[in-house]
C-alpha positions as CSV (number, residue, x, y, z in Angstrom):
1,M,103.6,110.3,113.9
2,I,107.2,110.6,113.0
3,N,109.5,109.2,110.5
4,L,113.0,108.5,111.8
5,Q,116.0,106.2,111.3
6,V,117.2,104.0,114.3
7,L,121.1,104.0,114.4
8,H,122.3,101.0,116.6
9,G,125.0,101.1,118.5
10,L,125.7,105.3,118.5
11,H,127.1,106.4,121.5
12,I,127.3,110.3,122.1
13,P,130.1,110.9,124.7
14,G,129.1,113.3,127.4
15,K,125.5,113.8,126.7
16,T,122.6,113.1,129.1
17,N,119.4,113.9,129.6
18,L,118.4,113.5,125.8
19,K,115.0,113.5,124.6
20,K,113.6,109.8,124.0
21,V,111.3,108.7,121.2
22,E,108.5,106.8,122.4
23,F,107.7,103.6,120.1
24,T,104.1,103.3,120.4
25,P,102.3,99.7,119.3
26,E,100.3,102.0,116.5
27,G,103.5,103.9,115.7
28,M,105.6,100.5,115.0
29,E,102.7,98.9,112.9
30,L,100.7,102.0,111.0
31,G,103.6,104.6,111.0
32,H,105.0,104.4,107.4
33,I,101.7,104.4,106.1
34,D,100.9,107.8,104.1
35,W,98.3,109.6,106.6
36,S,97.6,113.1,106.3
37,T,95.3,112.6,109.2
38,L,94.7,110.1,112.4
39,I,92.8,110.7,115.4
40,D,92.3,108.7,118.4
41,P,90.9,109.1,121.6
42,A,93.5,108.1,123.4
43,Y,95.5,111.3,122.3
44,C,92.5,114.1,123.0
45,T,93.1,116.8,125.8
46,P,90.9,116.1,128.9
47,S,88.5,118.7,128.6
48,A,87.9,117.1,125.0
49,E,88.3,120.1,123.6
50,T,91.1,119.4,121.1
51,V,92.2,116.1,120.0
52,C,95.6,115.4,118.2
53,N,96.1,114.8,114.7
54,R,99.2,112.1,114.9
55,A,99.7,112.4,111.1
56,L,101.5,116.0,111.9
57,R,103.8,116.1,114.5
58,E,102.6,118.4,117.4
59,E,99.6,119.2,115.6
60,E,96.0,120.0,118.0
61,V,93.2,120.5,116.1
62,H,89.8,122.1,117.9
63,I,86.5,120.1,118.4
64,N,85.1,122.9,117.0
65,A,81.1,122.5,117.1
66,G,79.1,120.3,119.6
67,R,80.0,118.2,122.5
68,I,82.2,114.9,123.1
69,T,83.1,112.7,126.3
70,I,86.0,110.1,126.2
71,G,84.4,106.8,127.2
72,N,85.4,103.1,126.6
73,F,84.1,100.5,123.9
74,E,82.6,97.7,126.5
75,G,85.7,95.5,127.3
76,G,87.9,97.4,124.9
77,P,89.9,100.6,124.5
78,L,89.2,104.4,124.7
79,S,86.5,105.9,122.2
80,F,84.9,109.1,121.6
81,V,81.4,109.2,122.8
82,T,78.2,111.1,121.0
83,D,75.4,109.7,122.3
84,S,73.7,112.7,124.2
85,D,69.9,112.2,124.2
86,N,69.5,115.9,123.0
87,L,72.3,116.1,120.6
88,D,70.2,115.5,117.2
89,G,71.8,118.6,115.6
90,N,75.7,118.7,114.7
91,F,77.2,117.1,117.3
92,I,80.9,117.0,117.5
93,R,82.7,118.4,114.1
94,I,86.4,118.0,114.0
95,N,88.3,119.8,111.6
96,P,91.7,118.3,111.0
97,D,93.3,121.1,108.8
98,A,94.9,118.8,106.9
99,A,94.7,118.3,102.7
100,V,93.1,115.0,101.0
101,N,94.6,113.7,98.2
102,P,92.0,114.4,95.4
103,D,93.3,111.7,93.1
104,Q,93.3,108.8,95.8
105,W,92.2,108.3,99.3
106,T,91.2,105.9,101.7
107,L,88.9,107.0,105.1
108,V,89.4,104.4,107.8
109,L,87.6,104.4,111.1
110,V,86.2,102.0,114.1
111,M,82.9,102.6,114.7
112,E,79.7,101.2,116.9
113,P,77.0,103.8,116.1
114,S,73.7,104.5,117.4
115,S,71.0,105.6,115.5
116,N,69.4,108.9,115.6
117,N,66.3,110.8,114.9
118,S,66.3,112.3,111.6
119,S,70.4,113.0,110.6
120,I,72.6,111.4,108.1
121,Q,75.6,110.7,110.2
122,R,78.9,111.9,108.3
123,F,81.9,110.4,109.0
124,V,83.5,113.5,107.0
125,S,81.8,116.0,105.0
126,P,82.7,119.8,103.4
127,T,82.5,122.3,105.9
128,V,80.4,124.4,103.4
129,V,77.2,122.3,102.5
130,N,74.3,122.3,100.2
131,Q,76.8,122.8,97.3
132,E,75.3,120.8,94.1
133,D,78.2,121.3,91.6
134,G,81.5,118.6,91.7
135,V,82.8,115.9,93.5
136,C,83.0,116.4,97.1
137,F,84.8,114.5,100.1
138,N,81.4,113.4,101.8
139,I,81.2,109.9,103.3
140,G,78.5,108.9,106.1
141,M,75.9,106.2,107.2
142,N,71.9,107.0,107.4
143,N,70.0,107.7,110.9
144,T,68.9,104.0,110.9
145,L,72.6,102.4,110.3
146,S,71.1,100.7,107.6
147,S,73.2,102.4,104.4
148,L,76.8,103.4,104.3
149,V,77.5,106.0,101.7
150,I,79.8,107.7,99.4
151,Y,77.7,110.8,98.3
152,E,78.8,112.9,95.5
153,N,77.9,116.8,96.3
154,A,77.6,118.3,99.7
155,L,73.5,118.7,99.8
156,L,72.2,117.8,103.2
157,V,68.7,117.1,101.7
158,G,67.1,113.9,100.7
159,G,67.7,112.9,97.2
160,Q,71.2,113.7,97.3
161,P,73.4,111.7,94.6
162,Q,75.5,108.6,95.9
163,R,78.4,107.4,94.3
164,L,78.1,104.0,96.2
165,R,76.1,102.5,98.9
166,Y,76.5,99.2,100.6
167,G,73.2,97.9,102.5
168,V,74.1,96.9,105.9
169,P,72.7,94.1,106.9
170,A,70.4,93.7,110.0
171,E,72.4,91.7,112.1
172,R,75.4,94.2,111.4
173,R,73.6,97.3,112.3
174,G,75.0,98.9,115.6
175,T,77.6,96.4,116.0
176,R,81.4,97.5,116.6
177,A,83.3,97.5,113.3
178,L,86.3,98.7,111.1
179,V,85.1,100.2,108.0
180,M,86.8,101.7,105.0
181,F,86.1,103.6,102.0
182,T,88.9,104.0,99.1
183,F,89.2,105.7,95.6
184,S,91.6,106.3,93.0
185,V,91.0,107.4,89.4
186,R,92.5,103.8,88.7
187,E,90.4,101.5,90.2
188,G,86.8,103.7,91.1
189,L,85.3,103.2,94.4
190,K,85.0,100.6,97.4
191,I,84.0,100.1,100.7
192,F,85.0,97.4,103.2
193,W,83.8,95.8,106.4
194,N,85.7,94.3,108.7
195,G,88.2,93.8,106.3
196,E,85.8,92.1,103.9
197,Q,84.9,93.9,100.4
198,V,81.4,94.5,100.3
199,A,80.7,97.2,98.0
200,A,82.5,98.8,94.5
201,N,81.7,101.1,91.5
202,P,85.0,100.5,89.4
203,D,83.1,103.2,86.8
204,D,83.2,106.2,88.8
205,R,86.8,107.3,89.0
206,R,85.7,111.3,89.0
207,P,88.5,112.7,91.7
208,L,87.6,115.3,94.3
209,T,87.0,118.6,93.1
210,Y,86.3,120.5,96.1
211,G,85.8,120.2,99.8
212,Y,89.4,118.4,100.3
213,N,91.8,121.4,100.9
214,A,92.8,121.9,104.6
215,G,90.3,123.6,106.6
216,E,87.5,122.5,103.9
217,W,86.1,119.5,105.6
218,E,85.8,118.0,108.8
219,M,84.8,114.8,110.3
220,F,82.0,113.2,112.8
221,R,79.0,115.8,111.8
222,T,75.8,114.8,113.4
223,A,77.8,111.0,114.0
224,R,76.0,109.3,117.1
225,G,77.4,106.4,119.2
226,Q,81.1,105.2,119.6
227,L,83.9,106.1,117.8
228,G,87.7,105.0,117.8
229,M,90.7,105.4,115.9
230,A,90.1,107.1,112.3
231,G,91.9,108.6,109.7
232,V,92.4,109.6,106.1
233,I,95.3,107.9,103.8
234,D,96.7,109.6,100.7
235,V,96.6,106.2,99.0
236,D,94.2,103.9,97.5
237,L,94.6,100.7,100.3
238,S,92.8,98.8,98.3
239,E,95.1,98.8,95.1
240,P,97.6,95.9,94.7
241,D,100.5,97.6,95.8
242,Y,99.3,98.6,99.3
243,E,97.5,95.0,99.7
244,G,100.6,94.5,102.5
245,D,99.4,97.8,104.2
246,R,95.8,97.2,104.1
247,L,95.9,93.7,105.7
248,A,98.5,95.6,108.2
249,L,96.1,97.9,109.3
250,E,93.1,95.6,109.4
251,K,94.8,93.2,111.6
252,F,96.0,96.0,114.3
253,M,92.6,97.7,114.4
254,M,90.4,94.4,114.7
255,E,92.9,93.0,117.5
256,K,93.0,96.2,119.2
257,Y,89.3,96.6,119.4
258,G,88.3,92.9,119.9
259,I,86.5,93.0,116.3
260,E,86.3,89.9,114.5
261,A,86.8,89.0,110.7
262,S,83.5,88.6,108.6
């Protein structure tokens, strides 16, 4: 998305065939938000080899592992589809090549997940794994869809420390949802489901210490199911100063993907 200033009534004599700026619905509603990464299946090459990071002008990022197809949510818009029966390994891994603010961030995505045989489904995770020390950008869902978890470090084995967990009720598992994870050194950690705050840990105010710089993290490792628009914002949208932005984002995303409020 590009920031611009509109000058109404401006006329340039003798100039024709000038480039035009296309105003998209998401650009008008969400363009003012401080995105570091925003990916959308509607902005993916037909071969699904690259996807556009819409937060950076003309930035194409490679889908650097696994396979992906572009499909449709039932009765809804385009989706990334990752449900092949023989993909129980790393599936897709998209490296946005953009930095995350270690002191405050928001991860938001639309998902309709499917269970897999063994793997934690990582929405974001470090590219270098099995590191025990420090605090990294590592968020996902367990393979049975019963928990959303903000993890502490980059271990990929059982018993990994958890900073915050939301136990997903049985009736919500596998349903289409807008999920949001937020953090700041002032507010701590929170998880939202379809606009409802469902978990919080205000006492954990530790900033990220690794796995957040450009090239050091990736999206959707071992994810399965369908995924819509997803992105990272460089502020904590749960803070009072950003409530208007959060509500506008939730309204737009939920209307776009046909998601009802909780």
